[in-house]
C-alpha positions in Angstrom: 5.9 -19.5 4.4 5.0 -19.6 8.1 7.6 -18.5 10.8 7.3 -18.3 14.5 7.6 -14.9 16.2 8.6 -15.0 19.9 7.5 -12.1 22.0 7.5 -11.3 25.8 3.8 -12.4 25.9 3.9 -15.5 23.7 4.7 -17.1 20.4 2.8 -16.6 17.2 2.9 -18.4 13.9 2.8 -15.8 11.1 2.9 -15.6 7.4 2.6 -13.0 4.7 -0.4 -12.9 2.3 -1.0 -14.7 0.1 0.9 -17.5 1.7 3.5 -19.1 -0.5 5.8 -21.9 0.6 8.5 -20.5 -1.7 8.3 -17.0 -0.1 11.6 -16.5 1.8 10.4 -13.4 3.7 9.0 -13.3 7.2 5.9 -11.5 8.2 7.8 -9.3 10.7 11.3 -7.8 11.2 13.5 -6.4 13.9 11.5 -3.2 14.1 8.4 -5.1 15.1 10.3 -7.1 17.6 11.9 -4.0 19.2 8.5 -2.3 19.6 6.9 -5.4 21.2 9.8 -5.7 23.6 9.5 -2.1 24.5 5.8 -2.2 25.2 6.4 -5.0 27.7 9.4 -3.4 29.3 11.7 -6.2 28.3 14.7 -5.5 26.1 13.6 -2.0 25.2 16.0 0.9 24.5 19.2 0.3 26.4 20.4 3.2 28.6 18.5 5.5 26.2 20.0 9.0 26.5 17.0 10.6 24.9 15.1 10.5 28.1 12.3 8.4 26.6 10.0 6.7 29.0 10.8 3.0 29.2 8.2 0.2 29.0 6.1 -1.4 30.1 3.4 0.7 28.4 -0.2 0.7 29.8 -2.3 -0.9 27.0 -5.6 -0.8 28.9 -6.9 2.1 26.8 -7.7 2.5 23.2 -4.7 1.1 21.2 -4.3 2.0 17.5 -1.7 0.3 15.3 -0.8 2.1 12.1 1.0 0.6 9.1 1.2 -3.0 10.5 2.7 -4.6 7.4 1.5 -8.2 7.7 -0.5 -8.2 11.0 2.4 -9.2 13.3 1.8 -6.3 15.7 -2.0 -6.6 15.7 -1.8 -10.4 16.3 0.7 -10.1 19.1 -1.4 -7.4 20.7 -4.8 -9.0 20.1 -5.5 -9.4 23.9 -5.8 -5.6 24.0 -8.3 -5.4 21.1 -6.4 -2.9 19.0 -7.5 -1.0 16.0 -5.3 -1.6 12.9 -5.1 1.2 10.3 -3.4 0.2 7.0 -3.4 1.3 3.4 -2.8 -2.3 2.3 -5.6 -4.8 1.4 -2.9 -7.6 1.6 -1.9 -6.5 5.1 -5.6 -6.7 6.2 -5.9 -10.2 4.7 -2.6 -11.2 6.3 -3.9 -10.0 9.7 -7.2 -12.0 9.3 -5.2 -15.1 8.3 -2.7 -14.7 11.1 -5.4 -14.2 13.7 -7.1 -17.4 12.6 -3.8 -19.3 12.4 -3.1 -18.5 16.0 -6.7 -19.3 17.2 -7.5 -15.7 17.9 -11.1 -14.4 17.4 -11.3 -12.2 14.3 -13.2 -9.6 16.3 -10.1 -9.1 18.6 -8.7 -6.6 16.0 -10.8 -3.9 14.3 -9.5 -3.4 10.8 -9.7 0.1 9.3 -8.2 1.4 6.1 -6.4 4.7 5.7 -9.5 6.1 4.2 -11.7 5.3 7.2 -12.3 7.7 10.1 -9.9 7.0 13.0 -11.3 6.1 16.5 -12.6 9.1 18.4 -9.9 8.7 21.2 -6.5 7.1 21.0 -4.6 6.4 24.2 -1.7 4.4 22.6 -0.6 5.1 19.1 1.9 2.6 17.5 3.2 3.6 14.1 5.2 1.3 11.8 7.0 3.9 9.7 6.0 3.5 6.1 8.4 3.6 3.2 7.4 7.1 2.0 7.1 10.2 4.1 3.9 11.3 2.2 1.7 8.5 3.7 3.2 9.2 7.2 2.4 12.9 6.9 -1.2 12.3 5.8 -1.8 9.7 8.5 -0.4 11.8 11.3 -2.6 14.7 10.2 -5.6 12.5 10.2 -4.8 11.0 13.6 -3.7 14.2 15.4 -7.2 15.3 16.4 -7.8 12.0 18.1 -4.8 11.9 20.4 -4.5 13.8 23.7 -1.7 15.0 26.0 -1.5 11.6 27.7 -1.4 9.5 24.5 1.6 7.3 24.3 3.0 7.5 20.8 5.7 5.0 19.8 7.0 4.6 16.2 9.2 1.9 14.9 11.2 1.2 11.8 14.6 0.0 10.5 17.4 2.6 10.7 17.2 2.9 6.9 13.6 4.0 7.2 13.9 6.6 10.0 15.5 9.8 9.0 15.7 13.3 10.4 12.8 14.2 8.1 10.8 11.4 9.7 11.3 12.8 13.2 10.5 16.3 12.0 7.1 15.1 10.7 6.2 13.7 14.1 7.4 16.9 15.8 5.6 19.2 13.4 2.3 17.4 13.5 2.1 15.8 17.0 4.7 17.2 19.3 8.2 16.8 20.8 9.9 13.8 19.4 13.0 11.7 20.4 14.5 8.5 19.1 16.0 5.5 20.7 19.4 3.9 20.2 19.5 1.3 17.4 19.1 -2.4 18.2 19.5 -5.0 15.5 19.4 -2.1 13.0 16.0 -0.9 14.2 15.0 2.2 16.1 12.0 3.4 18.1 10.5 6.9 17.9 9.0 8.5 21.1 6.6 11.4 20.6 4.8 13.5 23.3 1.5 14.9 21.8 1.0 18.6 22.3 -2.8 19.4 21.9 -1.9 23.1 21.6 0.4 22.7 18.7 -0.4 24.9 15.7 -0.6 22.6 12.7 -0.5 23.5 9.0 -3.4 22.0 6.9 -3.0 18.5 5.5 -1.5 19.0 2.0 -3.0 15.7 0.7 -4.5 14.9 -1.8 -2.6 16.7 -4.6 -3.6 17.3 -8.2 -1.8 18.3 -11.4 -2.5 18.6 -15.1 -0.8 16.2 -17.5 1.6 17.8 -20.1 1.1 17.8 -23.8 3.5 14.9 -24.3 1.2 12.5 -22.3 -0.4 11.1 -25.4 -4.1 10.4 -25.1 -4.0 11.7 -21.5 -2.7 15.1 -22.3 -4.5 17.8 -20.4 -6.1 15.4 -17.9 -6.3 16.3 -14.2 -4.6 13.7 -12.0 -5.4 13.3 -8.3 -2.9 11.6 -5.9 -3.7 10.7 -2.3 -0.6 10.3 -0.1 1.4 7.1 -0.7 0.6 6.7 -4.3 3.7 6.4 -6.5 5.1 9.6 -8.1 2.5 11.9 -6.5 3.8 15.2 -7.9 4.3 14.4 -11.6 3.7 11.8 -14.2 6.3 9.1 -13.9 8.2 8.3 -17.1 7.0 4.7 -17.4 3.4 5.6 -17.2 4.0 8.4 -19.7 5.5 5.9 -22.1 2.5 3.6 -21.6 0.0 6.5 -22.2 1.7 7.3 -25.5 1.3 3.8 -26.7 -2.1 2.6 -25.4 -4.2 0.4 -27.7 -6.7 2.2 -29.9 -9.9 0.4 -29.6 -13.6 1.1 -30.2 -16.9 -0.5 -29.3 -18.3 -2.1 -26.1 -15.7 -3.9 -24.1 -14.6 -4.5 -20.5 -11.3 -3.0 -19.6 -9.3 -3.5 -16.3 -6.7 -1.1 -15.1 -4.8 -3.6 -13.0 -2.6 -2.0 -10.3 -4.3 1.2 -11.2 -2.3 3.6 -9.0 -3.9 7.1 -9.6 -6.0 5.6 -12.4 -4.7 7.8 -15.2 -4.2 4.8 -17.6 -7.7 3.5 -17.1 -9.2 7.0 -17.3 -7.3 7.6 -20.6 -8.7 4.3 -22.0 -12.2 5.2 -20.9 -12.0 8.6 -22.6 -10.6 7.1 -25.8 -13.4 4.6 -26.1 -16.7 6.0 -24.9 -18.3 2.5 -24.9 -15.7 0.9 -22.7 -16.6 -0.3 -19.2 -13.6 0.2 -16.9 -12.7 -1.6 -13.7 -9.9 -0.1 -11.6 -8.1 -2.5 -9.2 -5.3 -1.9 -6.7 -4.4 -3.4 -3.3 -3.8 0.2 -2.0 -6.9 2.0 -0.6 -5.1 5.3 -1.2 -4.6 4.3 -4.9 -8.2 3.3 -5.5 -9.4 6.6 -3.9 -7.0 8.4 -6.2 -8.2 6.5 -9.3 -11.8 7.4 -8.5 -10.9 11.1 -8.0 -9.0 11.1 -11.3 -11.8 9.4 -13.2 -14.5 11.7 -11.8 -12.4 14.8 -12.5 -12.1 14.0 -16.2 -15.1 11.7 -17.1 -17.7 13.4 -15.0 -20.4 11.9 -12.8 -22.5 10.5 -15.6 -19.8 8.1 -16.9 -19.7 4.9 -14.8 -16.7 2.9 -13.7 -16.0 0.3 -11.0 -13.3 0.8 -8.3 -12.1 -2.2 -6.3 -9.5 -2.7 -3.6 -8.2 -6.3 -3.9 -5.5 -8.8 -4.7 -5.0 -8.5 -8.4 -7.7 -10.2 -10.5 -9.0 -12.3 -7.6 -12.8 -12.0 -7.7 -13.0 -11.1 -11.4 -15.2 -13.8 -13.1 -13.4 -15.9 -15.6 -13.8 -15.0 -19.3 -15.4 -11.6 -18.7 -12.6 -9.2 -19.7 -11.5 -7.9 -23.1 -8.4 -5.9 -22.2 -6.1 -5.7 -19.1 -3.7 -2.8 -18.8 -1.0 -3.5 -16.2 2.1 -1.9 -14.8 3.0 -4.5 -12.2 5.1 -3.6 -9.1 8.3 -5.5 -8.6 8.7 -5.0 -4.9 6.6 -5.4 -1.8 7.7 -3.0 0.9 11.5 -3.4 0.7 11.5 -6.9 -0.7 12.1 -7.3 -4.4 10.0 -10.1 -5.8 8.2 -11.1 -9.0 5.4 -12.9 -7.1 2.9 -10.1 -7.5 3.6 -9.9 -11.3 3.0 -13.7 -11.6 -0.4 -13.4 -9.8 -1.4 -10.5 -12.0 -0.4 -12.3 -15.2 -2.1 -15.6 -14.3 -5.1 -13.9 -12.9 -5.4 -11.8 -16.1 -5.3 -14.9 -18.3 -8.1 -16.5 -16.3 -10.3 -13.4 -16.5 -9.8 -12.6 -20.2 -12.1 -13.9 -22.9 -10.7 -15.8 -25.8 -9.0 -13.2 -28.0 -8.7 -10.8 -25.0 -5.4 -9.0 -24.5 -3.0 -8.2 -21.6 -0.8 -5.2 -22.2 2.1 -4.9 -19.7 4.7 -2.2 -19.3 7.9 -2.8 -17.3 11.6 -2.1 -17.1 13.4 -4.0 -19.8 15.6 -5.9 -17.4 12.6 -7.5 -15.6 12.1 -10.0 -18.4 8.3 -10.1 -18.3 8.3 -11.5 -21.9 9.5 -14.9 -20.5 6.8 -15.1 -18.0 4.1 -14.0 -20.4 5.1 -16.6 -23.0 5.0 -19.3 -20.3 1.5 -18.3 -19.2 -0.1 -17.2 -22.5 2.0 -19.1 -25.1 2.7 -15.9 -26.9 4.0 -12.4 -26.4 5.0 -9.5 -28.7 6.7 -6.2 -28.2 4.4 -3.3 -28.9 6.8 -0.5 -28.2 10.2 0.0 -26.4 12.7 2.6 -25.5 16.1 2.2 -23.8 14.4 1.7 -20.3 10.9 0.4 -20.8 9.1 -2.2 -22.9 5.4 -2.6 -23.6 4.3 -6.2 -24.2 1.1 -7.7 -25.5 -0.2 -11.2 -24.8 -3.3 -12.7 -26.2 -5.5 -15.4 -24.7 -6.0 -18.0 -27.5 
């Protein structure tokens, strides 16, 4: 659904991606508005006791926007030709769509993923604080060598997203940090980079070995880049899935959909040496993790495909034998089943006749209802008090 964002420099029609007229959520929030007002010196931090420099901010240099969730910041700042850095494929697609929607040249914003090398010099660094500290820590480490003493660093987030630990990360990796007063339940973070600051090494990525109770995946080495769910250990839902994976043999095409660190697809590949596995996630960090996990366990000779994308979009119809899926039920802080619906319908289109979709989820999510509507069938493969594994067949 499209909504209009009013900023000190203009109005912009914005939508999340993929656009859905039933989607009740906007493509921006009060934190984005607060930052844009501050940059223009209009309605910034009121009587801020922190001593933070008030706007307007000189945006004539190299501007980098990190973590822009749906392209609202990049679109509003397009006149300054910013570089957008995001982990999200959907955020990149939303940015492209919102630029086009507002008649802005696509070349006005340079789109980089969190896996790309940052620009050599950053004069203004704008950070939309992510949900997890791990991704923020990794990104600040990667960006630190590219800022200088004169770089203006401003972060933004809702008060529920900015904690003492958030400020400490900025301070430890970049330099002295202060915060603004809250406005509409949003805050700004002001950081003064210290080029002489002694920094500890970036702790990401991290690896661990799966325990004996991980079923077919026991003993595998798992690699997690920052921002991937449950980076320090095997989460209980995935563990339950691994202990109940289908036992199959022979040539087949398998998709690990929403692959995260890729442990499910890697276990399926090792269990069936003739399987061809495609790992898909909308997170660049996740796909990098999946490739590292696969290589650590399957070696360089075994081939697999790794794709950043929106669910099964782009997978040819009728070409897949098995889809393994643990769908997310939230996008940022919004709880929604829209992603699961796209994954399920996309899976049905991509499967061959007789092909199977295996889904794990919390029992209360009621995925069996959706699967019966889409496939016409659904059976419970395994369950425990918290999780259920469902199987749907394309007839």
